[in-house]
N, C-alpha and C positions, 0 to 999 in steps of 0.2 A: 502493501499498502507506500502510496506517493507521501511525502512529509509534506507536502501541501496541503491531503486533505486531514491528515493528523493536525496540522497548524489550524485548520479551520474547525475540525472537532475541538481541540483545547480552546478556543478562541469561543465556540458558542458554549460550551460546558462550564469557562469561566463568567460569562458575561449572564447565563442562563442562575447561576449561583447567587451572584452581585445581585439581581431582577431580585431574587429568591427573599435575601436580606433585604432589599427596599421594600418590598412588600408586607413585610414581616415588624418594619419598623415604621410603615404606615399602620398596620394593621395597630402596634401598641400606642400612638394617636388617638388612633380612631377609638379604642375600648377607652382611653381618658375620657373623650371628649362624653361618651357613654355614662361613664360611670359618674362624671358631674351633675349628671341629672337624674340616674334610677333611683334616687332617694324620693324624687317629689314626682316621677311621671311613672307610668305603669312601663314596664318593658317593652308590650307587645307594639303601644303606643309610638315607642321610640322608635322599635324596628320600623313600623311601617312610615312612617315623616322618612328614615333614612333611607328608606327604599323607595319612594317616590321620589327623591333628591338624586339618584342613579339613576333612575328611570329616563329621567329630563337630561343627565347627561350624556346617555347611551341615545339617544336621538339627535341631541345635540351633533354627536361623535360619528355617527351615521349617517344619518339624513337619507334614510333608505324603509324598506318594511320590515321593521327587525322580526313583527310579528309573521309574516310570512317565510321569512327564512328560519323561524323557529320550527311551524311548523312543517315545512317540506324537508329539518334536518332530520337525516337518517337515523341519530342519535335521541330521538324526545325521549327517550324511555330512561335514559342515563341520563338526560340534563333535568328530566321530570325528579328523577332520584335524589341524585345530589342537591335539585333545591331544596329537597325535604329534608334532607340530611344537615347540609349547613342552617338550615333554619332551625332546626331541633338542636344542636349544637348551640347556634348564638343564644338562642332561647333558655337554655340551660343553663351557660356559663355566663349571662348578664344577668339571671334571675339568683346568683350568688356575689353579684357585685356590690351590695349592701353587706352581707356579712363577712366577706374578706378581704384585705391588703390588695393593693394591685400584684404586687410581687407574688404574694401565695398564689394568684387565680392564676397569673400567667404562668407559673411555675410547672403548677399543680397539669395546666392544660400543655403543657410542653410534653405529657407523657404522650400526648398523639403521634409524634417524628417516629418514636420507638416502634407501635403499631403498622404507620405508614410503612417502614421498613420491612414489615415481617407480612402485609398485606402483600405489596408489593412483587414480593418474591411468589406468591400465591397465585393472584391472580393476572400479575404483570409478564411473568417468569426473570424479572430481573434480575442482573447475575448479584449474589449475593458474598461480596467481600469479605477479608477480612475489616478491612479499614469502616467498612458501612456496618457489619456486625460493631465493631468494635465502637464506634460513634454512639450509636444506639444504646449500646448499653451501658456505657457511662452515663450519656442524658440519663436516661431512665434511672441509673442510682441516682443521679443528682437531683432525681423527682423525689424518691426516697426519702433521701437528707433530708432537703427540706420540708418536709411534709409531717412525717412521722415523729424526730425528737422534738421539734417546734411546740408540743402541745397541742395537734388540732387533730381533735377526734374525727373517726369517719363519720361525720354527722351528713345531713343533707346538703348543704353550699357543696361540701368535698366531695360527695360522689355524685351531685350534677357538674361538677368540672371535671371530672373522671370520664363520665357518660357525653359528653362534648367534645373531649379529645378523641372519643372511639369516634364518634359521629363524622369528626371531622375530618380523622385518618379513613376512613370509607371515603368520604367524598373526596380527599384526593385523590386516592385510585381514580374512582370514575372521572376527576378531572383529566387526569392524564390522557385517558383512554378518549374522551371526548375532543380533547386538543389537537388532535391529531387530522382534523378533519372540518369543525366548524371554527371561525373567528372571535376571538376575546372577546367581541362587543355583543356576537351572539349569546354567548354563555353568561355573560355578567348580566346582558338583558333580561334573559329567562329567569334566570336565578331569582332575580330579585323583583321580577313579577308576579314569581309563586310568593315570594316573601312580600309583597304590597296584598298580594289577595287573602291571603294567609289572616295575616295580622291585621290588617283591614277589617275583615270579618268579626275578629276577635277583641278589636279594640271598639269596635260602637258602643258597649254597655259600659265599658271603663273609660271612655273619653273624658280627658277633663283640658280646662281650659291652660294655651302655654301663653308664657309670656316672653317675651325681647330675648331673653340668655336664652332659656330653654330652647325656642326657634333656633338659636343660633348656633348652639350644640347641636341642633340635630340636624343642621346642614352642614356643619364643619363635618359631622362624622360619616354624611355622607359622599361630601367630594371626595376627602380623603379615604372612607370605607369603597369609595367606586374605584377610583385610581389603583389601591390595593388589591383589588380583586381583577381589578388588566391587568397589570404585570404579573401578577403571580400565575394568571393564565398564559399569560406570553413565556414567562421562566419553563412552565411545562411542557414546553413544543421542544425543550432545549436542554433537559438533563432530567436524570430518572426520576420516579416519583420518591423514591425510597433517598437520593441525596436531596434532592428539594427540600422534602420532610425535614431532614434535615440540621439545613442551616437556617431552615425556622428558631432554631437555638441562639445564632446571633444576635436574633431581637431582642432578648431577655433585657437586658442591660436597662434600656428604656424606662420600662415597667420601675425600675427601682426608684430613675431618676425622677419621672412623673408622678408616680406615689407619693414622693418627700417633698416636689414641689407644689402639688396640688392638696394634698391632703397631710401631711404630717408623718404620714407614715414610713415607721422604722421598722421593718422584720426584722425578727432574733436572728443571732449571728447564724445559727443552722441552715438558714433561706440563703445566707448570702454565701456559704461553702455550698448548698446544693444549686446554687445559679450558675456559681462561677465551675463549678462540675459541668455544669448544662452547656455552657458556652465555649468551654475546652471540646467538648465534642463536637461541637460546628466547627470552630477553630482545625479540628486536627483532618476532618474530614473534606475541609476545601483543602488545604495541605497535601493531605493524601492522595486527594483524585486529581491535581495540580502536577503531582510527583509521578503520576503511575501513566497519564500523557507525556509526559516530559519523557519516562525512561520509552513508551512506544515508539516518540518521534525518533529518538536516539539509535531503535532497532532498523 
């Protein structure tokens, strides 16, 4: 195989990993925006307004019949499944936002990359390398360290976050399969259309007035979250699901920074240690993937 081909593959892989880190960094800010108003507004209403904002953005970007594109997609069933899974993940995740610190929530949620690695091997037949297994194992250990010694009981908020991680991991596998054919804007539109319909129906009896600050946070979450979703779908076209899931660890630092800046949250020492292991797992994977491709290029 030519060196030019390997150079192109290496560049695409690094670009995909960088896009993945960027997407998850944006998701950290998205989570902070939602957490800022989850104490005063129903989660369903927040997700409904946020999804409406993303739908508007999709129409502005695509400027074509997105409904037709979704309807004629060969992946309609997978798109529906992914939309429902991500909806379940976000509802469970944000329902715990008023009970857990942002750093605790994010660290627990990062059990998802471990599940993604396992599922990618089973359903996508991705190659299970030592580096990918090691990164997933270190990340999982970091989650255990962050959760158990801190005194967090396995109560409802913790269970909901872990179930959200499982839903997100399965959704990542579906996204990888869908991304091979459908444009990113079509996927983002379809996912948020499902969210808007479901959350709109549920929000009707719970609806409450929104002040300028609450509306502003919802709009900000929609803009940032929409950009993150689009970038993540594009990244899925460039790197395996197992790799993309593990680089998710790299954005964990933002949960600590934002939690401290906005809510003066100071996690327990073991949460810092667990998070450090989680970040190390992502950095290790990025380095080993880069070295592997460099070695292939030399041969």
